[in-house]
C-alpha positions as CSV (number, residue, x, y, z in Angstrom):
1,X,0.0,0.0,0.0
2,X,1.4,3.3,-1.0
3,X,1.8,6.3,1.3
4,X,-0.7,8.2,-0.8
5,X,-3.3,5.4,-0.6
6,X,-2.8,5.1,3.1
7,X,-3.4,8.9,3.6
8,X,-6.5,8.6,1.4
9,X,-7.9,5.8,3.5
10,X,-7.0,6.9,6.9
11,X,-7.0,10.8,6.8
12,X,-10.6,11.3,5.7
13,X,-12.6,14.2,7.3
14,X,-14.3,13.0,10.5
15,X,-18.0,13.2,10.5
16,X,-20.0,13.6,13.7
17,X,-21.6,10.7,15.5
18,X,-25.2,9.9,15.0
19,X,-27.4,11.5,17.8
20,X,-27.7,9.0,20.7
21,X,-31.5,9.0,20.6
22,X,-31.6,8.1,16.9
23,X,-28.9,5.5,17.4
24,X,-30.9,4.0,20.3
25,X,-34.1,3.9,18.2
26,X,-32.2,2.2,15.3
27,X,-30.7,-0.3,17.8
28,X,-34.1,-1.1,19.2
29,X,-35.5,-1.7,15.7
30,X,-32.6,-4.0,14.9
31,X,-33.1,-5.9,18.1
32,X,-36.8,-6.2,17.5
33,X,-36.2,-7.5,13.9
34,X,-33.6,-9.9,15.2
35,X,-36.1,-11.4,17.7
36,X,-38.9,-11.4,15.2
37,X,-37.0,-12.8,12.2
38,X,-34.6,-15.3,14.0
39,X,-36.1,-15.8,17.3
40,X,-32.6,-14.8,18.8
41,X,-31.4,-11.6,20.2
42,X,-28.0,-9.9,19.7
43,X,-24.7,-10.9,21.3
44,X,-21.2,-11.7,20.4
45,X,-19.3,-13.8,23.1
46,X,-20.8,-17.0,21.8
47,X,-19.1,-16.4,18.5
48,X,-15.7,-16.1,20.1
49,X,-16.3,-19.4,22.0
50,X,-17.1,-21.0,18.7
51,X,-14.1,-19.6,16.9
52,X,-12.0,-20.9,19.9
53,X,-13.7,-24.3,19.6
54,X,-12.9,-24.4,15.8
55,X,-9.2,-23.7,16.6
56,X,-9.1,-26.3,19.4
57,X,-10.8,-28.8,17.2
58,X,-8.2,-28.4,14.4
59,X,-5.4,-28.9,16.8
60,X,-6.8,-31.5,19.2
61,X,-10.1,-33.1,18.2
62,X,-9.8,-35.6,21.0
63,X,-9.6,-32.8,23.5
64,X,-12.9,-31.3,22.2
65,X,-14.5,-34.8,22.3
66,X,-13.7,-35.1,25.9
67,X,-14.7,-31.6,27.0
68,X,-18.4,-31.2,27.6
69,X,-18.3,-27.4,26.9
70,X,-16.5,-27.7,23.6
71,X,-18.3,-31.0,22.7
72,X,-21.7,-29.3,22.3
73,X,-20.1,-26.8,19.8
74,X,-17.6,-28.9,17.8
75,X,-17.7,-32.5,18.9
76,X,-17.6,-35.3,16.3
77,X,-18.5,-33.8,12.8
78,X,-20.1,-30.7,14.1
79,X,-19.1,-27.4,12.5
80,X,-18.6,-24.9,15.3
81,X,-19.2,-22.0,12.9
82,X,-22.7,-23.3,12.0
83,X,-24.7,-21.1,14.4
84,X,-26.6,-17.9,14.1
85,X,-24.3,-16.0,16.3
86,X,-21.3,-16.3,14.0
87,X,-22.6,-14.1,11.2
88,X,-23.9,-11.6,13.7
89,X,-20.4,-11.4,15.1
90,X,-18.7,-10.9,11.8
91,X,-21.5,-8.5,10.6
92,X,-20.9,-6.3,13.7
93,X,-17.2,-6.4,13.0
94,X,-17.6,-5.5,9.4
95,X,-20.3,-2.9,10.2
96,X,-18.0,-1.2,12.8
97,X,-15.0,-1.0,10.4
98,X,-17.3,0.2,7.6
99,X,-18.8,2.9,9.8
100,X,-15.3,4.0,10.8
101,X,-14.2,4.0,7.2
102,X,-17.1,6.1,5.8
103,X,-17.3,8.4,8.6
104,X,-13.5,9.2,8.7
105,X,-12.8,7.5,12.1
106,X,-10.9,4.5,10.8
107,X,-7.3,5.1,12.1
108,X,-4.6,3.6,14.1
109,X,-4.4,5.3,17.4
110,X,-4.1,4.6,21.2
111,X,-6.6,6.5,23.4
112,X,-5.0,7.0,26.7
113,X,-4.3,9.6,29.4
114,X,-0.9,11.3,29.8
115,X,0.2,9.1,32.8
116,X,0.2,5.8,31.0
117,X,2.5,4.3,28.3
118,X,1.0,2.9,25.0
119,X,2.5,-0.5,26.0
120,X,0.8,-0.4,29.4
121,X,-2.5,0.8,27.9
122,X,-2.5,-2.1,25.4
123,X,-1.6,-4.7,28.0
124,X,-4.4,-3.4,30.4
125,X,-6.8,-3.4,27.5
126,X,-5.9,-6.9,26.5
127,X,-6.1,-8.3,30.1
128,X,-9.3,-6.5,30.7
129,X,-10.8,-7.9,27.5
130,X,-9.8,-11.5,28.4
131,X,-11.2,-11.1,31.9
132,X,-14.4,-9.6,30.6
133,X,-14.9,-12.2,28.0
134,X,-14.3,-15.0,30.6
135,X,-16.8,-13.3,32.9
136,X,-19.2,-13.0,29.9
137,X,-19.1,-16.6,29.2
138,X,-19.7,-17.4,33.0
139,X,-22.7,-15.0,33.0
140,X,-23.9,-16.8,29.9
141,X,-23.6,-13.9,27.6
142,X,-21.7,-10.8,26.9
143,X,-22.8,-7.2,27.6
144,X,-24.6,-6.8,24.4
145,X,-26.4,-10.1,24.9
146,X,-27.1,-9.4,28.5
147,X,-28.1,-5.7,28.2
148,X,-29.9,-5.7,25.0
149,X,-31.4,-9.1,24.6
150,X,-31.8,-9.9,28.3
151,X,-32.9,-6.5,29.1
152,X,-35.4,-6.4,26.4
153,X,-36.9,-9.6,27.6
154,X,-36.9,-8.3,31.2
155,X,-34.5,-11.1,32.4
156,X,-33.9,-10.5,36.0
157,X,-30.4,-12.2,35.7
158,X,-29.4,-9.8,32.8
159,X,-30.4,-6.7,35.0
160,X,-28.3,-8.0,37.9
161,X,-25.3,-8.6,35.6
162,X,-25.5,-5.1,34.1
163,X,-25.9,-3.5,37.5
164,X,-22.8,-5.6,38.6
165,X,-20.8,-4.5,35.6
166,X,-21.6,-0.8,36.1
167,X,-21.0,-1.0,39.8
168,X,-17.6,-2.8,39.2
169,X,-16.6,-0.1,36.7
170,X,-17.4,2.7,39.0
171,X,-15.6,0.9,41.9
172,X,-12.5,0.3,39.7
173,X,-12.6,3.8,38.3
174,X,-11.3,5.2,41.6
175,X,-8.1,3.2,41.3
176,X,-7.3,3.9,37.7
177,X,-8.4,7.4,37.4
178,X,-4.8,8.8,37.8
179,X,-3.8,7.0,34.6
180,X,-6.3,9.2,32.7
181,X,-5.7,12.6,34.3
């Protein structure tokens, strides 16, 4: 990729974000259509588990066949990618990149405060993502699945999980705020 091409792709004028109320309405319509057309809500952590099961199955099929969690996704001749959540995951990934591209926000950058290095920020982000994904699978769904799908169906467990997530974030914010100031 030439320098000029890179500048054309990544240095586009940045457009404003959509108004939050409009975005909320669009998200609500998409969630309704997901329930109406497929019988499923929205979420993403299930897809990452299925991608993980695919990788493990290609390396050690006997491990998958002896692991009850992985067996239901990839045991025997099952294709772990044969589930509704996988296209939703890749569609959200593609949609996010497309939105960033068309609105001038697709760029390589590290958002951080002045008191933290890029390396520490990336390490904290990675570790936080791993812990959050592990917790999401323990809670039987990620934040999008819990908040959107569970919240929309008035699932008491989803509401408890979301209050715990926000409470934990506010509790942890006190200890990491110095990194952002």
